[in-house]
Every structure is written in C-alpha cells, then in structure tokens.
C-alpha positions in Angstrom: 29.3 -15.6 49.6 31.6 -12.4 51.1 33.0 -10.3 48.3 36.7 -9.8 47.9 38.1 -6.7 49.0 39.2 -5.8 46.1 35.8 -6.0 44.0 34.4 -4.4 47.3 36.7 -1.6 46.7 36.0 -1.3 43.1 32.4 -1.4 43.7 32.6 1.0 46.3 34.8 3.2 44.2 32.1 3.5 41.2 28.8 3.9 43.6 30.7 6.9 45.6 31.3 8.3 42.7 28.0 8.0 41.0 26.3 9.3 44.0 28.6 12.2 44.7 28.1 13.1 40.9 24.1 12.4 41.0 23.5 13.7 44.4 25.9 15.6 46.2 26.8 17.8 42.8 23.0 19.3 42.6 23.5 20.1 46.4 26.8 21.7 46.5 25.9 23.8 43.6 23.0 25.2 45.3 25.3 25.8 48.2 28.1 27.7 46.3 25.3 29.7 44.3 24.6 31.2 48.1 28.0 32.0 48.9 30.7 32.4 45.9 29.4 35.2 43.8 31.5 37.0 41.5 34.3 34.8 41.9 34.7 35.8 45.6 33.4 33.6 48.9 30.8 35.4 50.5 28.0 35.3 53.4 26.1 38.5 52.3 23.6 36.8 50.7 23.0 34.4 52.9 22.5 36.9 56.1 20.8 38.8 53.7 17.9 36.1 53.7 17.3 36.7 57.8 17.3 40.0 56.9 15.1 40.6 54.6 11.5 40.7 56.3 10.0 38.3 53.2 12.5 35.8 53.2 12.3 36.0 56.9 9.1 36.1 57.3 8.8 32.6 54.8 11.5 30.9 56.9 9.5 31.5 60.3 6.2 30.2 58.9 7.7 27.3 57.4 9.4 26.2 60.7 5.6 26.8 61.8 4.1 24.6 59.5 6.8 22.0 60.1 6.4 22.0 64.1 2.9 21.9 63.8 2.0 19.5 61.2 4.9 17.1 63.1 3.7 18.1 66.9 -0.1 17.2 65.2 1.0 14.0 63.4 2.4 12.7 67.2 -0.7 13.4 68.4 -2.4 11.2 65.6 0.2 8.4 66.0 1.6 7.6 69.0 -2.0 6.9 71.2 -3.0 4.8 68.0 1.1 2.6 67.8 0.5 1.7 71.6 -3.0 1.1 71.9 -2.4 -1.5 68.7 0.8 -3.1 70.6 -0.6 -3.5 74.0 -4.2 -4.4 73.5 -5.8 -7.0 71.7 -9.1 -6.4 70.0 -12.3 -6.9 67.7 -11.0 -5.2 64.2 -8.1 -4.5 65.2 -6.2 -5.8 61.8 -8.7 -3.3 59.7 -8.1 -0.7 62.3 -4.6 -0.5 61.6 -4.5 -0.9 58.0 -7.0 2.3 57.8 -4.2 4.3 60.0 -2.2 3.6 56.7 -4.8 5.1 54.4 -3.2 8.5 54.0 -0.3 7.2 52.6 -2.2 6.9 49.2 -3.2 10.6 48.3 -0.5 13.1 48.3 -1.1 16.3 50.6 -1.6 18.9 47.5 -4.4 16.5 45.5 -6.2 16.3 48.9 -6.1 20.1 49.2 -8.7 19.8 45.9 -11.3 18.0 48.2 -10.4 19.9 51.3 -11.4 23.0 49.5 -14.5 22.1 48.6 -15.0 20.7 51.9 -14.4 23.6 54.0 -14.9 26.4 51.1 -17.4 29.5 51.9 -20.2 27.6 50.3 -18.8 23.7 50.8 -20.0 20.6 52.9 -19.3 22.1 56.8 -21.2 24.9 56.0 -24.3 23.5 54.5 -23.7 21.1 58.1 -23.6 23.7 60.1 -26.5 25.4 58.6 -24.1 29.1 58.6 -23.6 31.4 56.1 -20.5 31.7 54.1 -18.0 31.0 56.1 -14.5 30.8 54.2 -13.0 28.5 57.2 -9.3 28.3 54.9 -9.6 32.0 54.6 -9.8 32.1 58.5 -6.3 30.5 58.9 -4.5 28.6 55.8 -2.1 27.9 58.2 -4.1 25.2 60.3 -5.5 24.1 56.7 -2.1 23.4 55.6 -0.5 21.8 59.1 -3.6 19.4 59.2 -3.7 18.3 55.9 0.2 17.9 56.5 -0.1 16.0 59.3 -3.0 13.6 58.0 -1.0 12.8 55.2 2.3 12.2 57.2 1.6 10.4 60.7 1.7 7.1 59.0 5.3 7.2 58.8 5.2 8.3 62.8 3.1 5.2 63.5 5.4 2.7 61.6 8.3 4.2 63.0 7.1 3.7 66.8 5.0 0.6 66.2 8.4 -1.5 65.1 10.2 0.5 68.3 7.6 -0.9 70.2 7.6 -4.5 68.8 11.7 -4.9 69.9 11.5 -3.9 73.5 11.2 -6.9 75.9 8.0 -7.8 77.6 10.5 -8.4 80.3 11.0 -5.0 80.5 7.6 -3.8 81.7 7.1 -7.2 84.2 10.6 -5.8 86.2 8.7 -2.4 86.3 5.4 -3.6 87.5 6.9 -5.3 89.9 9.0 -2.6 91.1 5.4 -1.2 92.1 5.3 1.1 89.1 1.4 1.3 87.8 1.1 1.6 83.4 1.0 5.3 83.7 4.2 5.4 85.2 5.7 2.6 83.0 4.7 4.3 79.8 7.0 7.2 81.0 10.0 5.8 82.4 10.3 2.7 80.3 8.5 2.5 77.1 8.9 6.0 75.9 12.5 6.1 76.4 13.0 3.2 74.9 10.7 4.4 71.8 12.3 7.7 71.4 15.0 6.5 68.9 12.4 5.3 66.8 9.9 8.3 67.4 12.5 11.0 66.2 13.8 9.2 63.4 9.9 9.4 62.1 9.6 12.8 63.5 12.8 13.8 61.3 11.2 12.8 57.9 7.9 14.2 58.7 9.5 17.3 59.6 11.7 17.8 56.7 8.9 16.6 54.4 6.2 19.6 55.8 9.1 21.8 56.0 9.8 21.6 52.4 6.2 20.8 51.1 5.4 22.9 48.0 2.4 21.3 46.7 -0.2 21.7 49.8 0.6 25.5 50.4 0.7 26.3 46.5 -2.5 24.7 46.5 -3.8 26.3 49.6 -2.3 29.8 48.5 -0.4 30.2 51.1 2.1 31.9 49.5 4.1 33.4 52.6 6.8 30.0 52.9 10.4 29.3 52.2 9.2 26.4 49.5 6.6 28.8 47.6 9.1 31.6 47.6 11.5 29.3 46.4 9.3 28.6 43.4 8.0 31.9 42.4 12.5 32.9 42.4 13.0 30.2 39.6 12.6 32.5 36.9 15.4 34.9 38.9 17.8 31.4 39.1 20.8 32.8 36.6 20.7 36.1 37.9 20.2 36.7 41.5 22.2 34.6 44.4 19.2 35.2 46.8 17.5 31.9 45.6 20.5 30.0 46.0 21.1 31.4 49.9 17.1 30.6 50.4 17.5 27.2 49.1 20.9 26.7 51.4 19.2 28.0 54.5 16.4 25.4 54.1 19.2 22.8 53.4 21.1 23.5 56.3 18.0 22.8 58.7 17.2 19.6 57.1 20.6 18.5 57.4 21.2 19.3 60.8 18.0 17.7 62.3 19.0 14.5 60.6 21.9 14.8 61.8 20.7 15.1 65.2 18.5 12.4 64.5 21.3 9.9 63.3 24.1 10.5 66.0 22.5 11.9 68.8 18.8 9.7 69.3 20.5 6.9 67.3 23.6 6.3 69.6 21.3 6.9 72.6 19.1 4.0 71.5 18.8 1.4 74.7 20.5 -2.2 74.0 17.9 -5.0 74.0 18.5 -9.0 74.4 19.4 -10.7 71.0 15.8 -12.3 72.0 13.2 -11.6 74.5 13.0 -13.6 77.7 9.3 -13.5 77.1 7.2 -13.3 73.8 4.9 -10.2 73.7 1.2 -10.8 74.2 -1.2 -8.4 74.1 -3.7 -7.9 76.3 -7.2 -9.7 75.4 -10.0 -7.6 75.9 -13.7 -7.2 75.9 -16.1 -6.7 72.9 -17.0 -3.6 74.9 -13.7 -2.7 75.5 -12.4 -3.1 72.3 -15.4 -0.9 70.7 -14.0 1.5 73.2 -10.1 0.8 71.8 -11.5 1.2 68.5 -13.1 4.4 68.6 -9.3 6.1 68.7 -8.9 4.5 65.3 -12.1 5.6 64.1 -11.8 9.2 65.1 -8.3 9.6 63.3 -9.0 7.4 60.3 -12.5 9.6 60.0 -10.5 12.9 59.7 -7.8 11.3 57.4 -10.5 9.7 55.0 -11.6 13.6 54.4 -9.9 14.8 52.1 -9.8 11.6 50.3 -13.6 11.6 50.3 -14.0 15.5 49.2 -11.5 14.0 45.9 -14.1 11.4 45.2 -17.2 13.4 45.8 -15.6 16.7 43.7 -14.2 14.0 40.8 -17.8 12.6 40.5 -20.5 15.9 41.1 -21.8 17.7 38.1 -19.7 20.7 37.5 -22.5 23.1 39.8 -24.3 21.0 41.5 -22.1 20.7 44.9 -23.3 24.2 46.1 -24.6 24.7 49.6 -25.2 21.5 50.5 -23.7 18.7 52.0 -23.3 16.3 49.1 -23.4 16.7 45.4 -26.6 17.2 44.0 -26.0 15.3 40.7 -23.2 12.6 40.2 -21.4 11.3 36.5 -18.5 9.3 36.2 -17.9 11.3 33.0 -14.7 12.9 34.8 -12.8 9.8 35.1 -13.1 9.3 31.0 -12.3 12.4 30.2 -9.5 12.5 32.7 -8.1 10.0 30.8 -9.2 10.8 27.3 -7.7 14.6 27.8 -4.6 14.9 25.7 -3.0 16.4 28.6 -3.6 13.7 30.7 -2.9 10.6 28.5 0.6 12.5 27.6 1.1 13.1 31.7 0.5 9.2 32.5 2.9 8.4 29.7 5.6 10.7 30.9 5.0 9.5 34.5 5.2 5.7 33.6 8.4 6.4 31.4 10.5 8.2 34.1 9.4 6.1 37.0 10.5 3.1 35.4 13.5 4.3 33.9 14.0 5.7 37.8 13.3 1.8 39.4 16.0 0.6 37.2 18.4 3.0 38.2 17.4 2.3 42.0 17.4 -1.4 41.2 20.7 -1.6 39.7 22.4 0.6 42.4 20.4 -0.2 45.4 21.4 -4.5 45.4 25.1 -3.1 44.7 25.0 -0.7 47.6 23.1 -3.5 49.4 25.2 -6.4 48.4 29.0 -3.8 49.8 27.3 -3.3 52.7 26.2 -6.8 54.2 28.6 -9.0 51.6 32.1 -7.3 52.3 34.0 -6.9 55.5 36.0 -3.2 54.1 35.8 -1.0 57.3 34.0 2.3 54.9 31.1 0.0 53.6 29.0 2.0 56.1 29.9 5.3 54.3 28.5 4.0 51.7 25.1 3.2 53.2 24.9 6.4 54.9 25.2 8.4 51.9 22.5 6.0 50.2 20.6 7.3 52.9 21.1 10.8 52.4 18.3 12.1 50.3 16.1 11.3 53.4 17.8 14.6 54.5 18.0 16.6 51.3 14.7 18.1 50.2 13.2 17.9 47.0 12.8 21.4 46.4 16.9 21.7 47.2 17.4 18.5 44.8 15.3 20.1 42.0 16.7 23.8 42.8 20.2 21.8 42.2 19.7 20.2 38.8 18.0 23.4 37.2 21.4 25.1 38.1 23.6 22.5 36.9 21.6 22.4 34.0 21.8 26.0 32.9 25.3 25.8 33.5 25.6 22.3 30.9 23.8 24.1 28.4 25.7 27.2 28.6 29.0 24.5 28.0 30.1 25.4 24.7 30.7 21.7 24.0 27.2 21.1 24.6 26.3 24.2 22.0 28.2 22.3 19.0 25.8 19.4 19.4 22.3 19.8 19.0 21.5 16.6 21.0 23.7 17.1 23.6 21.8 20.6 24.3 18.2 18.9 23.8 20.0 16.3 26.6 21.0 18.5 29.0 19.2 21.6 28.5 16.0 21.2 30.9 14.1 23.9 28.9 14.3 22.1 26.0 13.9 18.3 28.1 13.4 17.8 31.0 13.8 13.6 31.4 17.0 13.3 32.0 16.8 15.4 35.3 13.3 14.2 35.8 14.6 10.4 36.6 17.6 11.4 38.3 15.6 13.4 41.0 13.0 10.7 41.2 15.7 8.1 41.5 17.4 9.8 43.8 15.0 10.7 45.9 13.5 6.9 46.3 16.7 5.0 46.6 16.7 4.5 50.1 13.5 2.6 50.1 15.2 -0.1 47.5 18.6 0.0 49.3 16.8 -0.8 52.6 14.4 -3.5 51.1 17.8 -5.1 49.9 20.1 -4.6 52.6 16.7 -6.4 54.9 16.7 -9.1 52.5 20.2 -9.9 52.2 20.7 -9.7 56.1 17.9 -12.5 56.4 19.4 -14.5 54.1 22.4 -16.9 55.1 25.5 -16.4 53.0 26.1 -20.1 53.4 23.8 -20.6 50.9 25.9 -18.7 48.6 29.1 -20.3 50.1 27.9 -23.5 49.0 27.2 -22.4 45.5 30.7 -20.8 44.9 32.5 -24.5 46.2 30.2 -25.7 43.5 32.0 -24.0 41.3 29.4 -21.8 40.5 31.1 -17.7 39.6 29.9 -14.5 41.8 27.3 -13.9 39.4 25.6 -17.5 38.8 25.3 -17.6 42.4 23.9 -13.9 42.6 21.6 -15.0 39.5 20.3 -18.2 40.6 20.7 -18.2 44.8 20.7 -14.6 46.0 18.6 -12.9 43.8 15.3 -15.5 44.0 15.7 -15.7 47.8 15.2 -11.5 48.0 12.8 -11.2 45.5 10.3 -10.3 47.8 12.3 -7.8 48.9 13.2 -6.1 45.7 9.8 -6.4 44.7 8.5 -4.0 47.6 10.9 -1.6 47.3 10.6 -1.2 43.8 7.3 -0.7 43.9 7.2 1.9 46.8 9.8 3.6 44.8 8.1 3.0 41.7 4.7 4.7 43.2 6.1 7.1 44.7 8.2 8.6 42.5 4.8 8.5 40.0 3.6 10.9 42.5 6.3 13.3 43.3 5.4 16.7 43.8 8.2 19.1 44.3 10.9 17.5 42.1 7.8 17.5 39.1 6.1 21.1 39.8 9.9 22.8 39.3 11.5 20.6 36.9 8.5 19.9 34.5 8.8 23.2 32.4 6.5 22.6 29.3 3.5 20.7 29.0 4.4 17.8 26.8 7.0 16.5 29.3 4.5 17.1 32.6 3.9 14.0 34.9 0.8 13.3 36.6 1.4 15.6 40.0 2.4 18.4 37.5 -0.9 18.0 35.1 -3.3 17.9 38.3 -1.4 21.3 39.7 -2.2 22.7 36.2 -5.7 21.4 35.6 -6.6 22.6 39.4 -5.6 26.2 37.8 -8.0 26.0 35.3 -11.8 27.5 35.4 -14.6 25.4 34.6 -14.3 21.8 34.4 -10.3 22.2 35.6 -10.9 21.1 39.1 -13.1 18.1 38.3 -10.3 16.4 35.7 -8.1 17.3 38.4 -10.0 15.4 41.1 -10.6 12.4 38.6 -6.8 12.0 37.9 -6.1 12.5 41.6 -8.5 9.9 42.2 -7.1 7.1 39.6 -3.4 8.2 40.9 -4.5 7.6 44.8 -5.7 4.0 43.5 -3.1 3.4 41.7 -0.7 4.0 45.1 -3.3 1.8 47.3 -2.8 -1.0 45.3 0.9 -1.1 45.6 1.2 -0.2 49.2 -1.1 -3.2 49.6 1.1 -5.4 47.3 4.2 -4.2 49.2 2.6 -4.5 52.8 1.7 -8.3 51.9 5.1 -8.9 50.6 6.7 -7.2 53.7 3.9 -7.4 56.7 5.3 -5.5 59.5 8.8 -5.2 58.4 7.5 -2.2 56.0 8.2 0.6 58.5 11.7 -0.1 58.0 11.5 1.6 54.8 10.2 4.5 56.3 13.2 4.9 59.0 15.6 7.6 58.9 
C-alpha cells in the first residue's frame, strides 16, 4: 500500500530530524571542534596535524594498516568467491560456510590467542624448535594487518559472491564464442562486472581497518591515529588537536565512501532483468574438487588460528602453555569464573541492556525508513535512504568522540546542572548508558534498514491494497499483513544488529569510563591488562561472546540465505 504524500512527508521530516540529531550532530561537533576555536574559524590545528611528526606518523601508519589489511583481505576473498561461483564440488557448502567463521570473533579478541601463539615462548617457536623469537615484536604492523584481514575478508567475499551471482552467464558464453580463453574472459568480462561490488566491500573493510582501535591496542601498536585519539581523550576539553585529528580521520573515510558510492556505483553495468540462460557451476571430479577445496582449507586454517589460540588460552591452566605447542594442562574453571566474576556478570548485563535498547530503536526507525523509501513516491525518499546508510562511512571512533564532546557540552549547561536527574542522564562521566545506546543504535541502523527494505521490495503491494480495500486502516494493514510477510528479514536484521552491538569495540572502549557500566568488550580489554589470570578470564569471556555471535550469524544466514551479503554492502 503506497503512503499518501502528506504522511510520507511527515515521516520523512521526523526521521530526517532524528537522524540529524543522533548522527550528524556528533559528526558536526567533531568537525567544528577542529575548525572553530576561541570564537573564530581557523585551519591552523587541522594543518598542525600534518605538521606534527607524531600525528603525521600516526596517520601514515593508519593508512598503511588499512591498505595492507584490505589488500590481504582481497587476496583471501576474491579467489574463493570465484571458485565457489564457478565450480561445484563435494563439500563446497561446508567450505563456503567455514569462510564466514571469522565474523564470529572481533579481531581484538583474536589478538589474545594471537599473542600466545606468536609470543617469545609461544606455540610457533615450540613447533619450529627455535629460540625465544618475538614474532609480533619483529613487526607489529604485520600482526595487525594479518588479524584485521582475517577478520574482515568475509565482507569482501560476500560482496563479490553477490556480484558474481548477478552476472548473466550469456556474457561469458559470448566471450568464449569470440575466442576468449578463461583468463581473458575473467579480466575483460567478469572482473569489470564485479568491480562495483568488490569496491563496495573494500570500502567497508578499509574504513573498518583505518579506524580499528582494539587490535592495535591489544598488540601494542600505538603509533596509529586510532590509538592516538584514544590516548587524547583526557585532553578533549582543553585542546583542539584531538578534534582536528578525528576530523582528518572522518574526511578520509567519507571521501572513500563517496568515491565508492558515486563513482563505482554509477559505473555498474546494467544486467537484463532475467538471465537468458541460468548459471550452472561446472561439476568436477572428486580429485579436482579436493584440489579446489585446498584454497578454502588454507585460508580457513589461517582464519581459525586466532580462534584456536583464544580457545586454548581459555582452557589452559596458568603457566602450563609455556614453550609448548599445546597447553600441558587443561581446565574449564576459567569459563565458570568468567561468568561468576562480578566484573563480567555486570558486563554481560550491561551489554544485554544496551544492545536490546539499541535494537528496539533500530526496529522502529529501520521499518519506518524502509516504508518511506519503498512505499512512497516523494522524490526525496532516496535522501533518507542515503542518510540511513551514512553510519557505514562514519567510523565508530568518530561517533564516540563526538558523543563524548556533546556530553561535555550538555553536562556544563545550566539547565542540566539545575536538575541532578538530567545531569546523571547527560553526563557520560556519571552514566554513559544513553550515549552507548545511541552509538550502538546508529552504528547498526544500516543492517536493519537494508533488511527491511529487502523484505518490502519482495512483498507485493497488491496484498496491502487488498487489505485497504476491505476497510483495514494503514496501521492494521501494517500489523496484520506487511510485518508478518517480512518477519524473516526483520529478525535477521535485528539479530545482526544485536550481536554486533554486543561486540562493538570502539564505542565501548571510549564511551564506557566507569567500571559499573563496562560492556563485554571493554571488560575483555580490561581483564587482558590484569596480571595473573586476567588473560585467561578475558579469553573465556571472548569464547562465550564468540559462541553467541556464531549462533546469531547462523540464524541470520538460515533466514536470509545468499541475501545475507546485502546487509554488508555499501
């Protein structure tokens, strides 16, 4: 049922105002903090970021991390996506499922196991029978890009797989009829057609790696912009330099997102509405299938290494995994203690509360945005769709920094100071709940919007029109007809939004500043810093989180199938 223009305009105005308040205000506050100093506009501090050798080195290192991680992720994902699309072999579905395994573990949690395996007295040195070589100490840069690439390559894999599935097989046949071999067909036909999808995935991975905070912190790679911003939090009220530094980071991310959306998006080649011939993967013999499965096995083995390290750390007795390939003694006590520890119980409770509130917000806003975009005829509806997708281009670090700045402004306002209840609500130093919920909700809103839009596009409007013709009000039609038909999409979007909110890293590390409000990821980080059994409790809590996210992604995959990749598309 199409929305009347008046109702659509009202919804558009409310949603645009809400997103402007929760998304654009923090971003503009960060930008203005770097440009507007002492009552006047100046570019002095922005230029000072590039003149300061420490900040300049941090930016250069962050770009190196992003480029290296994205390139390595492409090497992992593109060949696997092409093999899975082109050939049909035994075990292919299992291999394709294993490719997505890294999504169930935030890279900074994987760093716990990574440091144990590659440490001076870790498993790798024991396997090689060599002396105490600190592999991570030799190059922490390589350690960070390796972990980030293993964590984020499934996003590129999903985008490339979706792009390959949209190619009309008749184009390949035409290329072969014109004398093109397999290699030339790939470079002249296939690769240009998947380029928009590939670049969309690379954009998301690049932004994520450029602004990733947890992994460099865990691996002690401190000379990068994200860690410098984290360290500058204590000076947020006194120096414009942190604002300028975050502004530079934001500009880099947004520029790349714009290039992806408007250059490569517009360059997408149009496909026929229906392929002239169906795509049929080439069936191969068992021996050939085993060879084709080898790349999947190699990449998956590397991808599972951080997971394996975390799991082994979580079940090892302290001091028993020393100069040995595997722990010498095992225990399950860390899992019990992790769930029974006062700090972790509180963290689980906090994460459940923050993530649940964020999902409720996302459900309400996401469905409404999708309704206006798909079921209205107003010309500016695509603006609302684009605004809802902006969080993909805004790093969590920037969002969190902006919210901290806004909290400081609100907490200092006289009308807030006059009422203690408002002070507790708006002062992040007292209670960060409001700002953590906002950060989680805004950052994961694109998943909900994309899932709802996909559901509405697949639902015939004639069913809603029939309901209206029988006298049902728009609200009754929405509740009794539309929502039941798109329930699977909504559940999938809500599951992903909830799970990734539970394991959000940058926002949690920066916004949660009091121990009683620590979410799971901040607790894992703090436990990792503790002497004694802190590392083991952090690993156990990471495994619990990994199991939770694994169940969530499997559930979303069963509900959406191959359409899961649409939720990770710029």
